[in-house]
Every structure is written in C-alpha cells, then in structure tokens.
C-alpha positions as CSV (number, residue, x, y, z in Angstrom):
1,X,123.4,130.8,-84.3
2,X,125.4,132.2,-87.2
3,X,128.7,131.5,-85.3
4,X,127.6,127.9,-84.7
5,X,126.6,127.3,-88.3
6,X,130.0,128.8,-89.5
7,X,131.8,126.5,-87.1
8,X,129.9,123.5,-88.3
9,X,130.6,124.4,-91.9
10,X,134.3,124.9,-91.1
11,X,134.5,121.4,-89.5
12,X,132.9,119.8,-92.5
13,X,135.2,121.6,-94.9
14,X,138.2,120.6,-92.9
15,X,136.9,117.0,-92.8
16,X,137.0,117.1,-89.0
17,X,134.1,114.6,-89.0
18,X,134.0,114.0,-85.3
19,X,133.6,117.7,-84.6
20,X,131.1,118.1,-87.5
21,X,129.0,115.3,-86.0
22,X,128.8,117.2,-82.7
23,X,128.1,120.6,-84.2
24,X,125.4,119.9,-86.9
25,X,122.9,118.4,-84.3
26,X,123.2,121.6,-82.4
27,X,122.4,123.5,-85.6
28,X,119.3,121.4,-86.2
29,X,118.3,121.7,-82.6
30,X,118.5,125.5,-82.9
31,X,115.8,125.5,-85.6
32,X,118.0,125.4,-88.7
33,X,116.2,122.3,-90.1
34,X,117.1,122.8,-93.7
35,X,117.7,119.8,-96.0
36,X,121.3,121.0,-96.5
37,X,121.9,120.9,-92.7
38,X,120.6,117.3,-92.6
39,X,122.9,116.3,-95.4
40,X,126.0,117.8,-93.7
41,X,125.2,115.9,-90.5
42,X,124.6,112.7,-92.4
43,X,127.9,113.1,-94.3
44,X,129.8,113.4,-91.0
45,X,128.0,110.4,-89.5
46,X,128.9,108.3,-92.5
47,X,132.6,109.1,-92.1
48,X,132.3,108.2,-88.4
49,X,130.6,104.9,-89.5
50,X,127.5,105.7,-87.4
51,X,125.2,104.4,-90.0
52,X,122.1,103.7,-87.9
53,X,122.2,107.4,-86.7
54,X,122.7,108.5,-90.3
55,X,119.6,106.5,-91.4
56,X,117.5,108.1,-88.6
57,X,118.6,111.6,-89.6
58,X,117.9,111.0,-93.2
59,X,114.4,109.8,-92.5
60,X,113.9,112.8,-90.2
61,X,115.0,115.2,-92.9
62,X,112.8,113.5,-95.5
63,X,109.8,114.0,-93.3
64,X,110.5,117.8,-93.6
65,X,111.5,117.8,-97.3
66,X,110.6,114.5,-99.1
67,X,111.7,116.0,-102.5
68,X,115.3,116.7,-101.4
69,X,117.1,114.2,-103.7
70,X,120.4,114.1,-101.9
71,X,118.8,112.8,-98.7
72,X,117.4,109.8,-100.6
73,X,121.0,109.2,-101.9
74,X,122.4,109.5,-98.3
75,X,119.7,107.2,-97.0
76,X,120.7,104.6,-99.6
77,X,124.3,104.9,-98.6
78,X,123.4,104.3,-94.9
79,X,121.2,101.3,-95.8
80,X,123.9,99.9,-98.2
81,X,126.6,100.1,-95.5
82,X,124.5,98.0,-93.1
83,X,123.7,95.4,-95.7
84,X,120.1,96.2,-96.3
85,X,120.6,96.0,-100.1
86,X,117.0,95.9,-101.3
87,X,116.0,99.0,-99.3
88,X,119.2,100.7,-100.3
89,X,118.5,99.9,-104.0
90,X,115.0,101.4,-103.7
91,X,116.5,104.7,-102.2
92,X,119.1,104.9,-105.0
93,X,116.4,104.3,-107.6
94,X,114.3,107.1,-106.0
95,X,117.3,109.5,-106.2
96,X,117.9,108.5,-109.8
97,X,114.3,109.1,-110.8
98,X,114.4,112.6,-109.2
99,X,117.6,113.8,-110.9
100,X,117.7,111.8,-114.2
101,X,115.9,114.5,-116.3
102,X,118.1,117.4,-115.0
103,X,121.3,118.8,-116.3
104,X,123.9,118.4,-113.5
105,X,121.5,116.1,-111.6
106,X,124.3,113.7,-110.7
107,X,125.1,110.0,-111.3
108,X,126.3,109.0,-107.8
109,X,123.7,106.3,-107.7
110,X,124.8,104.4,-110.8
111,X,127.7,102.4,-109.2
112,X,125.7,101.7,-106.1
113,X,122.7,100.3,-108.0
114,X,125.0,98.2,-110.1
115,X,126.8,96.8,-107.0
116,X,123.4,96.1,-105.4
117,X,122.3,94.2,-108.5
118,X,125.4,92.0,-108.4
119,X,125.2,91.3,-104.6
120,X,121.5,90.5,-104.9
121,X,122.2,88.3,-108.0
122,X,119.3,89.7,-109.8
123,X,118.1,88.3,-113.1
124,X,118.5,90.3,-116.3
125,X,114.8,91.3,-116.3
126,X,115.0,92.4,-112.7
127,X,118.0,94.5,-113.5
128,X,116.3,96.2,-116.4
129,X,113.2,96.8,-114.2
130,X,115.5,98.4,-111.6
131,X,117.1,100.8,-114.1
132,X,113.6,101.7,-115.4
133,X,112.6,102.6,-111.8
134,X,115.7,104.8,-111.6
135,X,114.9,106.6,-114.8
136,X,113.0,109.9,-115.0
137,X,109.8,110.2,-117.1
138,X,111.6,112.0,-120.0
139,X,114.4,109.5,-119.9
140,X,111.9,106.7,-120.4
141,X,110.4,108.6,-123.3
142,X,113.8,108.9,-124.8
143,X,114.3,105.2,-124.5
144,X,111.0,104.5,-126.2
145,X,111.9,106.9,-129.0
146,X,115.3,105.2,-129.5
147,X,113.8,101.7,-129.6
148,X,111.1,102.9,-132.1
149,X,113.9,104.2,-134.3
150,X,115.9,101.0,-134.0
151,X,112.8,99.0,-135.0
152,X,112.8,100.9,-138.3
153,X,109.8,103.2,-137.8
154,X,111.7,106.5,-138.6
155,X,108.5,108.6,-139.0
156,X,107.1,107.8,-135.6
157,X,110.5,108.1,-134.0
158,X,110.9,111.5,-135.4
159,X,107.5,112.6,-134.0
160,X,108.4,111.2,-130.6
161,X,111.8,112.9,-130.8
162,X,110.3,116.4,-131.6
163,X,107.8,116.0,-128.7
164,X,110.6,114.9,-126.4
165,X,112.8,117.9,-127.1
166,X,109.9,120.2,-126.4
167,X,110.0,119.0,-122.7
168,X,113.6,120.0,-122.1
169,X,114.9,123.5,-121.3
170,X,117.7,124.1,-123.9
171,X,120.0,127.2,-123.8
172,X,118.3,128.6,-126.9
173,X,115.1,127.7,-128.9
174,X,117.1,127.1,-132.1
175,X,119.0,124.3,-130.3
176,X,116.0,122.0,-130.7
177,X,115.9,122.7,-134.4
178,X,119.6,121.8,-134.6
179,X,119.0,118.5,-132.8
180,X,116.1,117.6,-135.1
181,X,118.4,118.4,-138.1
182,X,121.0,116.1,-136.6
183,X,118.4,113.3,-136.1
184,X,117.3,113.7,-139.7
185,X,120.9,113.7,-141.0
186,X,121.8,110.5,-139.2
187,X,118.6,108.5,-139.6
188,X,116.4,110.0,-142.3
189,X,115.5,107.9,-145.4
190,X,115.9,110.7,-148.0
191,X,118.9,110.8,-150.2
192,X,121.9,112.7,-148.9
193,X,121.6,116.3,-149.8
194,X,123.4,118.1,-146.9
195,X,127.0,119.0,-148.0
196,X,129.9,117.3,-146.2
197,X,131.0,119.6,-143.3
198,X,134.4,121.1,-143.8
199,X,137.3,119.5,-142.1
200,X,138.4,122.6,-140.1
201,X,138.9,121.4,-136.5
202,X,137.6,123.2,-133.5
203,X,140.7,122.3,-131.6
204,X,143.3,123.9,-133.9
205,X,146.4,122.9,-131.8
206,X,147.3,119.9,-129.9
207,X,144.9,117.6,-128.0
208,X,146.4,116.7,-124.7
209,X,145.0,114.0,-122.5
210,X,146.1,112.5,-119.2
211,X,145.2,108.8,-118.5
212,X,145.2,106.8,-115.3
213,X,144.3,103.4,-114.1
214,X,142.7,104.3,-110.7
215,X,144.6,106.3,-108.1
216,X,147.7,106.3,-110.4
217,X,148.6,110.0,-110.0
218,X,147.2,111.3,-113.3
219,X,145.5,114.2,-111.4
220,X,149.0,115.6,-110.6
221,X,150.0,115.6,-114.3
222,X,146.7,117.2,-115.2
223,X,147.3,120.0,-112.6
224,X,150.8,120.5,-113.9
225,X,149.7,120.9,-117.5
226,X,146.9,123.3,-116.7
227,X,149.4,125.7,-115.0
228,X,150.4,126.6,-118.6
229,X,148.5,129.7,-120.0
230,X,148.3,128.0,-123.4
231,X,146.2,125.1,-122.0
232,X,142.4,125.1,-121.9
233,X,141.6,122.4,-119.4
234,X,138.4,120.3,-119.4
235,X,138.1,118.5,-116.0
236,X,135.0,116.3,-116.6
237,X,135.7,112.7,-117.6
238,X,133.4,112.6,-120.6
239,X,132.6,109.1,-122.0
240,X,132.3,109.9,-125.7
241,X,135.3,107.8,-126.6
242,X,135.6,104.8,-124.2
243,X,132.1,104.9,-122.6
244,X,129.6,102.0,-122.8
245,X,128.2,103.6,-125.9
246,X,131.2,105.6,-127.0
247,X,133.3,105.3,-130.1
248,X,134.7,102.0,-128.8
249,X,131.2,100.7,-128.8
250,X,130.7,101.8,-132.4
251,X,133.9,100.0,-133.3
252,X,132.5,96.8,-131.9
253,X,129.4,97.1,-134.1
254,X,130.7,97.5,-137.6
255,X,129.8,94.1,-139.1
256,X,127.1,95.7,-141.3
257,X,125.5,99.1,-142.0
258,X,122.3,98.1,-140.2
259,X,124.3,97.0,-137.1
260,X,126.3,100.2,-137.1
261,X,123.2,102.4,-137.6
262,X,121.5,100.8,-134.6
263,X,124.6,101.3,-132.5
264,X,124.9,104.9,-133.7
265,X,121.3,105.4,-132.4
266,X,122.5,104.5,-129.0
267,X,125.5,106.8,-129.4
268,X,123.3,109.6,-130.6
269,X,120.8,109.5,-127.7
270,X,123.0,108.4,-124.8
271,X,126.5,109.8,-125.6
272,X,125.8,112.9,-127.8
273,X,122.5,114.1,-126.5
274,X,122.5,112.4,-123.0
275,X,118.9,111.4,-122.9
276,X,117.7,107.9,-121.8
277,X,119.7,105.1,-120.2
278,X,121.3,101.8,-121.1
279,X,119.6,99.5,-118.6
280,X,123.1,98.7,-117.3
281,X,123.9,102.0,-115.8
282,X,126.1,104.7,-117.4
283,X,127.2,107.8,-115.7
284,X,128.3,109.1,-119.1
285,X,124.7,109.9,-120.0
286,X,124.5,112.4,-117.2
287,X,127.7,114.2,-118.2
288,X,126.5,114.4,-121.8
289,X,123.2,115.9,-120.7
290,X,125.3,118.6,-119.0
291,X,126.7,119.5,-122.4
292,X,123.5,119.4,-124.4
293,X,121.5,121.3,-121.8
294,X,124.3,123.6,-120.7
295,X,125.0,127.2,-121.4
296,X,126.9,126.3,-124.6
297,X,124.3,123.8,-125.7
298,X,123.6,125.6,-129.0
299,X,127.2,125.3,-130.3
300,X,127.5,121.7,-128.9
301,X,124.4,120.8,-130.9
302,X,126.0,122.3,-134.1
303,X,129.0,120.0,-133.6
304,X,126.7,117.0,-133.1
305,X,125.0,117.9,-136.4
306,X,128.4,117.9,-138.1
307,X,129.1,114.4,-136.7
308,X,125.7,113.1,-137.9
309,X,126.2,114.5,-141.3
310,X,129.6,112.9,-141.6
311,X,128.1,109.6,-140.6
312,X,125.4,109.8,-143.2
313,X,127.9,110.6,-145.9
314,X,130.3,107.9,-144.7
315,X,127.7,105.2,-144.8
316,X,126.5,106.3,-148.2
317,X,130.1,106.1,-149.5
318,X,130.6,102.5,-148.6
319,X,129.6,101.7,-145.0
320,X,131.3,101.9,-141.6
321,X,135.1,101.9,-141.6
322,X,138.1,103.1,-139.6
323,X,138.0,106.5,-141.4
324,X,134.4,107.1,-140.2
325,X,135.3,106.2,-136.7
326,X,138.1,108.7,-136.8
327,X,135.8,111.4,-138.0
328,X,133.3,110.6,-135.2
329,X,136.1,110.5,-132.5
330,X,137.7,113.8,-133.5
331,X,134.2,115.3,-134.0
332,X,133.3,114.2,-130.5
333,X,136.3,115.9,-128.9
334,X,135.5,119.1,-130.9
335,X,131.9,118.9,-129.6
336,X,133.0,118.6,-126.0
337,X,135.4,121.5,-126.5
338,X,132.5,123.7,-127.8
339,X,130.0,122.5,-125.2
340,X,132.3,122.9,-122.3
341,X,134.4,125.9,-123.3
342,X,132.0,127.6,-125.7
343,X,134.6,128.5,-128.4
344,X,137.3,127.2,-130.6
345,X,140.6,126.6,-128.7
346,X,144.2,126.0,-129.7
347,X,145.4,123.5,-127.1
348,X,142.8,121.5,-125.1
349,X,143.6,119.2,-122.1
350,X,141.2,116.4,-121.4
351,X,141.1,114.4,-118.1
352,X,140.9,110.6,-118.2
353,X,138.6,110.4,-121.2
354,X,140.7,107.4,-122.2
355,X,141.9,105.4,-119.3
356,X,145.2,103.5,-119.7
357,X,143.5,100.1,-120.1
358,X,141.6,101.5,-123.1
359,X,144.5,103.2,-124.8
360,X,143.8,101.3,-128.1
361,X,141.1,104.0,-128.8
362,X,143.8,106.6,-129.3
363,X,144.2,105.3,-132.9
364,X,141.0,107.2,-133.8
365,X,142.2,110.6,-132.6
366,X,144.4,113.0,-134.6
367,X,147.1,115.2,-133.1
368,X,146.8,113.7,-129.6
369,X,149.5,113.5,-126.9
370,X,148.3,110.9,-124.3
371,X,150.2,110.8,-121.0
372,X,149.6,107.5,-119.1
373,X,150.4,107.6,-115.4
374,X,151.8,104.5,-113.6
375,X,152.3,104.4,-109.9
376,X,154.2,102.1,-107.6
377,X,151.7,99.4,-106.6
378,X,152.5,99.8,-103.0
379,X,151.4,103.4,-102.7
380,X,148.6,102.7,-105.2
381,X,147.2,100.0,-102.9
382,X,147.4,102.3,-99.8
383,X,145.7,105.2,-101.7
384,X,142.8,102.9,-102.6
385,X,142.5,101.6,-99.1
386,X,142.5,105.1,-97.6
387,X,140.7,107.1,-100.2
388,X,138.3,104.9,-102.1
389,X,134.9,104.4,-100.5
390,X,134.2,101.4,-102.8
391,X,137.5,99.6,-102.5
392,X,137.1,96.5,-100.4
393,X,139.6,94.1,-102.1
394,X,142.1,92.0,-100.1
395,X,145.8,92.6,-100.8
396,X,145.9,89.3,-102.6
397,X,143.0,90.3,-104.9
398,X,144.7,93.7,-105.5
399,X,148.0,92.1,-106.5
400,X,146.2,89.8,-109.0
401,X,144.1,92.7,-110.5
402,X,147.1,95.0,-110.7
403,X,149.2,92.4,-112.5
404,X,146.5,91.5,-114.9
405,X,145.8,95.1,-115.7
406,X,149.5,96.0,-116.2
407,X,150.0,93.0,-118.5
408,X,146.9,94.0,-120.5
409,X,148.2,97.6,-120.8
410,X,151.7,96.5,-121.8
411,X,150.3,94.3,-124.6
412,X,148.0,97.0,-125.8
413,X,150.8,99.6,-125.8
414,X,153.0,97.4,-127.9
415,X,150.4,96.9,-130.6
416,X,149.1,100.5,-130.6
417,X,152.5,102.1,-130.8
418,X,153.2,99.9,-133.8
419,X,150.0,100.9,-135.5
420,X,150.6,104.6,-134.8
421,X,154.1,104.4,-136.4
422,X,152.7,102.6,-139.4
423,X,149.9,105.2,-139.9
424,X,152.4,108.1,-139.8
425,X,150.0,109.9,-137.4
426,X,151.1,112.7,-135.0
427,X,149.3,111.0,-132.1
428,X,151.8,109.8,-129.5
429,X,151.6,107.9,-126.2
430,X,153.9,108.9,-123.3
431,X,154.4,106.8,-120.2
432,X,154.8,108.7,-117.0
433,X,156.1,107.2,-113.7
434,X,154.3,109.1,-111.0
435,X,157.2,109.0,-108.5
436,X,159.7,110.3,-111.1
437,X,157.2,113.0,-112.1
438,X,157.0,114.3,-108.6
439,X,160.6,114.2,-107.6
440,X,162.2,115.4,-110.9
441,X,161.6,118.8,-112.3
442,X,163.5,117.8,-115.4
443,X,161.0,115.0,-116.0
444,X,158.1,117.4,-115.7
445,X,159.7,119.9,-118.1
446,X,160.4,117.1,-120.6
447,X,156.7,116.2,-120.6
448,X,155.8,119.8,-121.2
449,X,158.1,119.9,-124.3
450,X,156.5,116.6,-125.5
451,X,153.1,118.3,-125.1
452,X,154.4,121.2,-127.3
453,X,154.0,123.8,-124.6
454,X,155.9,127.0,-124.2
455,X,157.5,127.0,-120.8
456,X,157.6,130.8,-120.7
457,X,153.8,130.5,-120.3
458,X,154.0,128.2,-117.4
459,X,153.0,129.4,-113.9
460,X,155.0,126.8,-112.0
461,X,153.8,125.6,-108.6
462,X,150.5,127.4,-108.7
463,X,148.5,124.2,-109.0
464,X,150.9,121.3,-108.8
465,X,153.3,121.5,-105.8
466,X,155.8,118.7,-105.7
467,X,156.5,119.0,-102.0
468,X,152.8,118.4,-101.3
469,X,152.6,115.4,-103.7
470,X,155.9,114.0,-102.2
471,X,154.0,112.4,-99.4
472,X,152.0,110.4,-101.9
473,X,155.3,109.0,-103.3
474,X,156.1,107.5,-99.9
475,X,152.6,106.8,-98.9
476,X,153.1,103.1,-98.2
477,X,155.9,103.8,-95.7
478,X,153.3,105.1,-93.3
479,X,150.8,102.3,-93.8
480,X,150.0,100.4,-90.6
481,X,150.1,96.9,-92.2
482,X,153.6,96.6,-93.4
483,X,153.3,92.9,-94.0
484,X,150.9,93.7,-96.8
485,X,153.4,96.2,-98.3
486,X,156.1,93.5,-98.1
487,X,153.7,91.0,-99.9
488,X,153.1,93.5,-102.8
489,X,156.9,94.1,-103.1
490,X,157.5,90.3,-103.3
491,X,154.7,89.7,-105.8
492,X,155.1,92.7,-108.1
493,X,158.8,93.6,-108.0
494,X,158.9,94.5,-111.6
495,X,156.4,97.4,-111.0
496,X,157.9,98.7,-107.7
497,X,160.1,101.8,-107.9
498,X,163.5,102.2,-106.4
499,X,162.5,105.1,-104.2
500,X,165.8,105.5,-102.5
501,X,167.6,106.1,-105.8
502,X,164.9,108.5,-107.0
503,X,165.0,110.4,-103.7
504,X,168.8,110.6,-103.8
505,X,168.5,112.4,-107.1
506,X,165.4,114.4,-106.2
507,X,165.2,118.1,-107.0
508,X,165.0,120.6,-104.2
509,X,161.6,121.7,-105.3
510,X,160.1,118.4,-104.2
511,X,161.2,119.2,-100.6
512,X,159.4,122.5,-100.6
513,X,160.2,126.2,-100.4
514,X,162.3,127.1,-97.4
515,X,162.2,123.5,-96.2
516,X,158.4,123.3,-96.2
C-alpha cells in the first residue's frame, strides 16, 4: 500500500493527472480513506474535466469527514464547472465560513463567490447575505464592532473589540494589549497624549517591488532579484496599498475628517488586523490575518500602533492630507516587513503589492524601485488560456482588454513620473520587457544596478534560469490556433516584440548550459 500511495503522490506532484486519477481510487479502495486522499483524487478529476465523478467523490468524502473544509471547496468547483451555480455558491459559502476565522485559512472561495453573484445577477441585499453566510462567527462580530464604531459609539465599540480579541489566539498575550492601544490611538475621544512615533524606518535600505498585469512575467523578475543575498523577499501579495480597503481606498475618502476616520476604521479592521469582511469579497483580509495572528504578530501589532498614532496626530494637526497617506503607506510596508520577516531589514522585495494598473499609488512610498513587467500580448494570451483556470475570454475580448489596460497604464505612467520628478523623491519606476529580460543578461544586470544591488552578492541561475524561461518567450509559436495569434499581431502591433531581432542578439545563457 505504501508503494501505491507514493506512486499516486508522485503522479499528482508531476501533474500526470490521468495517472493520478487511476491511482488514487486504488488508494481509497485499499482503505486509505483520508480526506487528503479524496482531495488528491478530486484534484486529478478536475484536471481531467470529469466533474460529475469529482462531485460524487467529494460527497463520498464529506460523509466520512464533513468538517474537512477543502472538500467543500472542491465540491463547489465541481458544481460551478457544471453550471449549478446556486449549489456551488452554497458550497463556497460553507468553505468560507469554516476557514474565515483562522490564520492561513485560505481565500480561494472569494473569486468564485463573486463570479457566482454576477452570473446569477443577485441583488445587492442578496450579495450581502451571501457574504454573511461565508463569514465565520468571529468575523461577523468584527463587522458588528466596526459598524458600531462608525456609528459613533466608541465606548461600546471598544468593549466589543476587547471581547473580540479575547477569542483569537495571538502569538503572545501582550499582542491583544497592543491592538487595544492601537484602537484607542486611532479612534479614542481623549486629547492626543501619545508622542509622535520616531521616523526611523524598519526597512532601512531600498524597497524593491515587482509589478505585473496578469501573466506578464513579473515572477521571473522577482526570482532574479531574490537570488541576491542582500534581498529579503516577501512573496505574499499583501493588499495594504492597492486593496479594496488599502491606502488607495483612504485616498478616495479624504473629503472630510469624518469621512476619512470612517474609512480608516475599515482599513484598521480589514487591512491591518484582518478581521471581518467587506460584503464584496476581499482576499486581502485573509492575508492580513496571517500577519496579525502569525508568529511575528507582536511586532506587527507594534507597527500597527505606530500607524494609528500617526493618524491621530495627523488628523489633530489639520486633517487628512497627502503627507498622512505617505506615513500610512510607508508604515504599512514596515508593518508587513516585521510581520512577515520578524525583524528590521535593509533591502526588502515585495511581490505585486502594486499591480501595474495601480502604479499611481507609488507616489505615497519613499525609497521605492518599482519594476513593471510587460509581455508580448501573443504569449500573454496563450499563457492565460493554458494556465488560468478562470480565463474564458475570446481572443477579441482579450485584445480589447489588453489595449484598454496598456493605454490606461501609459497615461498613468506619464503623470506619475512627472509627479515623482517634481517631488524630488527617490522613488522610481522601471519598465521591463519580459522578453528582453529573459534573453539579455546585460538587461538583467542593469536592473540589478538600478535596484542598488551588489552583483558580487548575486547567486546567478539558482532561482531564475533564462533557458527555462526562454520557452515562455516563444510560447505563442506552439499555440494550436495560429489564426488567433495572427489576429493579435494585427490588432496590437505596437505591443508585439520583434523576437527575431532579440533572439539574434540573445546571450548564450538563455540557451542553457551545455546546450540544455
């Protein structure tokens, strides 16, 4: 039996789904009826598009273990794929309710629930009811506390907040005390007495960030930078800056102190603390919960307290302004660094915390080098078709969306770069063409210099291997529908890359060691 289980695991790991779909039933038949075995089988069946069988296996597994959350998620996927949207939505809601109050619980249901709402054309009240059903009990308590605060009943909100924190397992008992102090600093009615935090940043060197626009190759740039020993990489795409209730949301709510304070209540609960939900779905809440409840939760809470104190002083000094947003944004990146890495760091690399279509938010961040990845729309399209489970657009729709997005980004870039120059800031935006990055070693080394990195600290080829990424440069050449590729080339010629010229000048390392 052990040999059979090992073979089944190996098939799943190798993504040999046909073989995995044959082996996992044998594992189950042999008495290994664990929830994990059911999940592995269902995963293989999904990839084989055998959705009816996947549904049957999910229900069979849930009879044995009804509390195994991932089986509810997989059941929802099977139902969704066969068009049974209301049943699928119920399964996704069940999954959400089971994981919502846990650190690391997952947010895989968020996009699916949102998509089901749109396809079912639900009313606003029905959508809110659905998100409530997808919320854990503590999350609903957090929502009630937040709404009480926004109604102006600070005293009751504080009592609810203290009671709420008592239900969560923080890394240290003092962490609760720190969060209460942060709550009081941001929303208390007493006159400001807490001193302004010092301006010493947690990230004492450069802030590096890679930015993509969906399958644009930013992951390759991220891997290249993190080969450098100077770089402390944070892989999670935290939503503190561009998320639904991130700094960008605060910027949109600055008409008055009252409006900003209400918005900051959302930011405090959903983005800093990670408790509650927006009733429109936000995966950022889950990632924030991983920080506040994680192993470095105590130091993360201390940074949240610093942000809240700055907000209190900033409002007392004249209301919300660009300077206050800058303090919040830089404080948020410091907090993420502490919550994720646990200590002050010199150079920190963030992954897609600001996507290219939101690059206007870089104006609030000091000492940032943002590297925006563009990709030939032909290979971008094929990557989406082959790799994205949720991509179902026609080639015509893709062309329209790509053109609209690039035009928006180009307009944003023009204005933002002008603002950065006028401000005299050290923050800079660097455009990276994915194909050139892969084929040119000089291009990669130039980016490292722009990032301020010491190339003697760079362990080249340990994570980013250009000969492996090379196939992604020419991905569209192997696509079975060449008429679609020709259509993209005709419609978006200004964004297509002259691959023949680039390949003619390509470095040998893009072809692999010893001709690999």
